[in-house]
Structures are given as structure tokens and as C-alpha cells.
N, C-alpha and C positions, 0 to 999 in steps of 0.2 A: 873847121873840122869843130866836130861836138870834143873831140880833147883838149883844143886851144881852150876851151871856156874852161876849165879845171890849173890853168895856169894862177895857183895864188902866190901870193904876197908871204914873206919865213912866220912869220907870226900867225899869221892864217893854217898853214902848212902847219906846225908845230900846237894848235891846239886841234885841229882833225889826227895828229895822228897819235895824242894824248885818248881823244876821246875814242877810239879804232882801238886803243890796246885796252881801254878801262873795256871796252864792251866784249872785248874777245877775252879778255883774263874769265871775265864773268861766263861767256859759252863755257869756257873749257871747265870750267867748277861748277855747270849747271848738266855737262854732261855724266858727270857723275854723278848725279843725283836723280840724275831720270832717266836709267839704265830701268828701273822697276816703278813703274809710274800707277800711285794707290790712291784711294781712293780721293785723298784730298786733292792731289791732283787733278783728278778727270771735274773735281769739282770746280777748279781754277779754270780749269779748261772752258768747263759749258758756260761757265759764270763769264768770258772772258770772249766768247763766241758772242753773247748775245750782246753784250757792249758794245763788238766791234759792229753788228748788223746795226742797233740804234743807230748809234756813234755815228757814221757812215754815211746810210739814210739824213740823217738831221745836217749834217752838215750840206747838205746838199738843197734842205729844205722840209725836210720831213718833222711831225709834230709828234711821230710816237714816242712813247716813255720804252725806256727798257722794259718793263713790266707791264705794258700794254705788249708789247713783242711778242713778251715768254709765254703771256696768255695763247697768243695767233698762232705762235709756234707746238704750242700744246694741244692746240684744237685743230692742225691745218689739216686732216684729212677729213674733217667734215665742216672747216672754213669756208667759206665762201670772201675770194677778195674783190672788195664793194669799192673799194677807194684803191687810190695811185699810190699812197705812203701804202698799206697791203701791200699789194702785189710786188710796190719795188722793196718792203721789206723779204717777200716769201722771194724775190729773186735772186738777190742778194745771201742769204741763208741757202741755197742751194745750191749757189755758185761757191760758198767762203766752202761748203760739206765738202764738195767737187775737189775741191781744190787743196784741201787737207788732206782727202784720201788717193788721190791720186799723181801730187804732187812730181814724185818723180817722175813719169811719165809724161809730164805736159811741159815741152820743150816751147821756148820762147823763136813761137813764126806764126805768121799774119794769121796763118788759118786758125790755128788753136787760138789766138785773140778773138778772131769774128766767134770762133765756139764757144766762148765766154764770153764774147759782148752779146750774142745771142742769148742764152743761158738766163744770162742777169737782167735783161728786157722778155724774160719767155712769158711773165703774166701782164704785161703791159699791153694791153691794146690801143694804145696811143701813139706806142714805138712802132707799129709791127712790123709798117715799111722801111725801115730804114737800121732795127734791129738786125747785127751783123753782120753790118756792109759798112765801111768808109764813109764821112758825111760828102755829101752833093749841094749842102747851103753855107755858109758865112754861120759861123755861129764862135762864141766868146763868150771864157771864163767869167762868171760873174758867183758874187759872196750875196748869198743870200743870209738876212740875222736873225735871233728869236722873235726882233718884234713886226719881221718881215718885209721890212725894207732888203732891197737889192743892190748890189753897186759892180759895175761894172770892172773886176782886175784888171783885164789882159787883153787883145784880140790873140785871133789863135793865126796857124796856117791857114793859108785859103786851099779852099776843097783840090785845085786842077796841083797844087802841089805835093800835097798828104801824102800820096802813095809814093812821087821818090823818097817826101820825107821819112818815111812810116819804113820804107824796104832802107835806108841810110842806116835809121836807128836799128834796128831788127840786128844789119851785120856787124855795123861797129860793137853792141853788146856781148853778141856770141862769140866772134873775136877774141874780146879785152877776155873774156871769162877764161876763154879755150889756150891763150896761152899766158893767161897769168900772173902779169907786172901790172896789173893794176887790183889794190885791194877791192873785194865784192863789195865791201859795202861804198863805194866810193865812183864803181858801178853804178849797184842801183840807186845811189842815189840818184845817178847822171841821169838812168835811162827812164825813172821814176819823172825827172824834173824837165827831160826832152815832152815825154809821152805827150804832156798836161798842158805843155806848149804847145804839140801842133791840134791838140786836140782830135785826135782820131776817128772821133765818131759822130755822130748828130747832138749824139746825150749820152748820160750816163757814164762818160771820159773819167770822172774823179770817185766815182763810189768804182769804176774797172781799175782805175792809179793806184786804190787801195788794197784790193784787190791783190792785184799781183807785184805791191810791196810785200804784200804777207807769200806770195808764187813765189818769189825770186827767194827771197831772207829763207823761207824752210828749203830749197833746192839750194844754196849755201850751206846749210846742214846750223841754223840761227833757231831751231827747235822751241829754243824758250818760246814764241811769239805767240804761242799758242795758251798762253798759259796769262797773258795781262794784254790788254785789249794795242795798239797800236793804236789801232782807231779812238779809241776815245782818248787817249794822252792830247792826240792829232786835234778832236775836237773840242778841247779843253784851253786850246792854242789857237785857236781859229783864227784871230786878229794876225797872231804871228807868222803862220802855217801862209795866210793870203800875201804879208807882206815879205817875205824871202822869197816867194817865186814872185813877188815882183819887184824884185829889186833884181832880178837877173831879164826878166821881162823887157823893163824899159830899155834896154839896150838892145832886145834883140835884133840881129841878123848884122849888128854893129862887133867892128872885129874888137871891142871892146867889153865885149858882154861877158861875165862872170858867173860864174852861180856856188861862189862861193858861201852866200849868207842862206843858201839855200842847205845847201849841205852842212852847213851849221845848223841846220833846225834840224836838219832830218838825224843826226847826228846824236845830236840833246837828246830828243825825242825817242830813240832807241837808248840811251844810257838812261833815261828817268825812268820807264819799261824795267829797264834791267834792274832800278832800285827798287822801283812798287816788287816786282818776286823779291825779291831780298828779301825786302820785309814782310810777303805774303809770308814765304819760306817760315820766320824766326821769330811769328807771331803763330804759327801752325804750330812750331816748335814746342810753345810757352803751353800749351794745353793740354801734354802729356811727356811723359815718361818716355821719349822716343832715343836713348843715350844709354847703353847697359854700362853696366859698373865699370868695366877695363876701362870705355869712352870717356867713360865720368872722371876717371884716377887720370886717366893721359892730357884730359879738356885740364883738368887741375896743376899737372903738376907742369902744363903749358903756364897758366897765367902765371904762375912762381915762380917761376923759374925762367923767365922770355929773355933775349932770345933761344932757343934751343937745339941741334941738332936731333937726328932719329939716334942713332947711337946716345946721346944724353939720355932720352926716353927711353932709350932701352936700358941704361945702366942704373938710371935712376925707379924703375919696375922691372926688380928681377922677374919675380913670377910672371908676366908673360914673355911670350915668343915673342920675336921679335918680326916674323913673321906676321903674326897679330897687330905691333902695333903701327908698323905699316901701312898697313889696311887703315887702322879708323883712324891715322893721321890723312890716308887719303879723303875717307868718309867725310870725316870734324876739317874740309878745305872744301866738300864739296856741298855740308852744310851750311858753312856759311859764320861755323863756329868761331876755327884760324886762321892765318892768312902763311902763304908758303913765298919762301922769295929766294931768290938763286934754284939754279938744277943742281942732282946729282951728288957726288958729297957735299957741298958748299952750300946745299939747301939748308935753311935755318926756317924755322913756325911762331909764329908770334901769336897772340890774341887777335883778331880781325878787326880791323880800325872803325868804327860807325862814323860816316858818312852822312856829314852837316846839310 
């Protein structure tokens, strides 16, 4: 059973719990900041989209740079897609845009996976015969490196077993989301590992797996993935990406198969994404005076008197209404300037710690 692969030892479980807690804390803070998408966030989203397209296609062997991709997308209406790289890039772009716009309405079904796969390979004449259909021939996971060399990473599910394994995977995933007993990030990481292990389509599985990662994260309300490219982070750790997959794959179909290395890699990558996004927001804040005078005074008060409770801030700055101070403290937490510890009356605020 899929769930058996999640039986981790105590120390691994503690590391996973810690990483999930860090990611979810960021998720809560980001919700406050993302209520009104400003010009800067829109620009971050545009950059992340281009990086996602470039990185995900380069992982599979494409040679197009982000600058070349930006030019291609800009001139898409008049461009002729003459090379396979261009066809794959535009296919990824179209599919990613659909996912971002319609993720709430895209359920995790085999029919929808077929549709996304068909759209992903829409412009590739080479893939016309098999796009949107489960594989009929044996395939393998092959890593393509910058120097052009390739290496077989692992064998995948045989075609005759693929429909059954996909049905079981989709059933397990949807049931796990519905029951709510397993954390969404664990479910997503498990789904992607299994999807890549099955490799249900003749081609395009790696690209589709990363698109599905974005889809499931968005559906689980991890909307910050729109602003820093997870695909770009994976590309920068390509060797570790394949090693994490191989660690579980070496015991495929054995009782000893465990996916702790993959899960840690997946969560590490998400955590890296949150740290990058936090840093980008901080850099943006330094470009201009984004805090009003009241917020600056509150920040200075916390810095001098930390740790402090809201009532202490209110007493220390009696010229401001308590409701305004409460709202500003929430904003400063969301802006990664201060850190909230505890809940309700026990809540205290300190200056946000810098992570190394």
C-alpha cells in the first residue's frame, strides 16, 4: 500500500514535522500580505512564471534560456514554433496559465490528467500519437545533464500495470485529501513520487509532474508558489532531485520501499522557496518607505522592549487606538518584520529572527 511507504523513523518524522511547521507558518503570514496583490508582487509572479517554464523544460533537456523564453512568449502571436524546445516551452506556458487561472475547478481525475497532458504536448508533432493517452510502450526515467549526457535513473511501471496503478494512486490521493488525516504536503509529495514512479505517459511525465505539484499546492492554499519558481529551485538541485527519487525507487515493489529522502527533498525545496520569497519581500521593502509613521513607531517599540504583548505596545504608545495597533502588529508579522509567538492573551511579539 502507498501509505506503508510513509512509515518513517522517529528522527525523520521530527524533521518532517519541523519543516511542515515552518512552511505553514509562512503560509499564514503570506495570506496577510497577499490580500492585495500590488505591482511588485505581479512582477514577482511574472518572473516566477518564466523561470518555471525555463527550469522545468531544461530539466528534461531543453537548452532555451529564460531570456529566450521571455522573447518567445512576448512574440507568441507571430512566432512559428520551429524547434522542439520552442514547442515544449509554449506547451508548458499554456498549461501553467490554465492551472493558475482554473486550479479551483480542476479535480484530480484521470480525465483531467489526460487533458493537461494533451495541452502540454499540444504543439509537439512528435508526440501527437500518444499525447493525452496512457503509455503503450515501456519507458524509463532518464536524467539529461548540461553537457548533453544522459543516465537511466530507474525503470518505471510496465504499460499493462499502469491503468491499475494510476487508478489506485488517484483514489488514495483524493481519499487522503477528503479525510484530512494526513497533512496536505505529505499527500502532495507522495502523489508526485508515485506519479514519477509510474511514469504513466510515453513522454512529458517530468514536466507534467511539476505542473501537478503547482496545481495541488494551489488547491491546498499554498498560493505563495506563484511568486517564486519551485521548478527553478529543483533545477538548481537537479542531482539531489534524482538521488531522492532513486533512494525510494531502488526498493520499488518491495516491503522495504520508503520515500523519506524524497519527502525531505520536497519539503526542503518548499522551505527554500519560502525563504527566497521572504528575502525578496524584504529587499522590496528597503526600496521605499513602505511603513507609515505609526507602524514605524510600533516596530521601534517592539525592537527596544521585546518581547512585548499588544497591551504593552498600546500602553507605551497611548496616542494610537488599540484597534489600529492590533492591525499594524498583524501587518508587521505578515511583512516579516516581527514574529508572533503564542496565541490569544499569551501572544508576544519579537523582532523577526534572521535565518542563516
